[in-house]
ZAMARGU-4260 file (C-alpha; in steps of 0.2 Angstrom, whole numbers, plus 5000, padded with zeros to 4 digits):
<rodrens>
0) 5127/5070/4938 | 5112/5077/4946 | 5106/5084/4929 | 5107/5067/4921 | 5097/5059/4934
5) 5084/5073/4933 | 5083/5072/4914 | 5081/5053/4915 | 5067/5055/4927 | 5058/5067/4915
10) 5061/5055/4901 | 5052/5041/4911 | 5038/5052/4915 | 5035/5058/4897 | 5035/5040/4891
15) 5023/5035/4905 | 5012/5049/4899 | 5013/5044/4881 | 5008/5026/4886 | 4994/5031/4897
20) 4986/5043/4885 | 4990/5033/4869 | 4999/5048/4861 | 5016/5051/4853 | 5031/5055/4865
25) 5032/5072/4856 | 5014/5076/4861 | 5017/5069/4879 | 5033/5080/4880 | 5023/5096/4875
30) 5010/5091/4889 | 5024/5089/4902 | 5033/5105/4898 | 5016/5115/4898 | 5010/5107/4915
35) 5009/5116/4932 | 5017/5100/4938 | 5033/5104/4928 | 5034/5121/4935 | 5033/5113/4953
40) 5047/5101/4948 | 5058/5116/4943 | 5054/5125/4960 | 5067/5120/4973 | 5056/5124/4987
45) 5044/5109/4983 | 5051/5092/4985 | 5041/5085/4971 | 5056/5079/4961 | 5059/5067/4975
50) 5043/5058/4972 | 5041/5043/4961 | 5039/5044/4943 | 5021/5036/4945 | 5016/5049/4957
55) 5022/5063/4946 | 5013/5056/4931 | 4997/5054/4941 | 4998/5072/4946 | 5000/5077/4928
60) 4985/5066/4923 | 4974/5074/4937 | 4979/5091/4931 | 4974/5086/4913 | 4957/5079/4920
65) 4954/5095/4929 | 4957/5106/4913 | 4943/5095/4904 | 4930/5098/4918
</rodrens>
């Protein structure tokens, strides 16, 4: 059950990224899986998974902005 909830959360985040960046969901999925934020989501020591979808999406957006600087 938990896995389904986590996958649904990932899906919502990817779709938010696609919408905010005006890119395809496939491209957004690639950005998501290659982000540092995703690695923190996998790490059980960090409670990032408990944060809202918007918060996590914002963190990925900030990460992408930092990469462009």
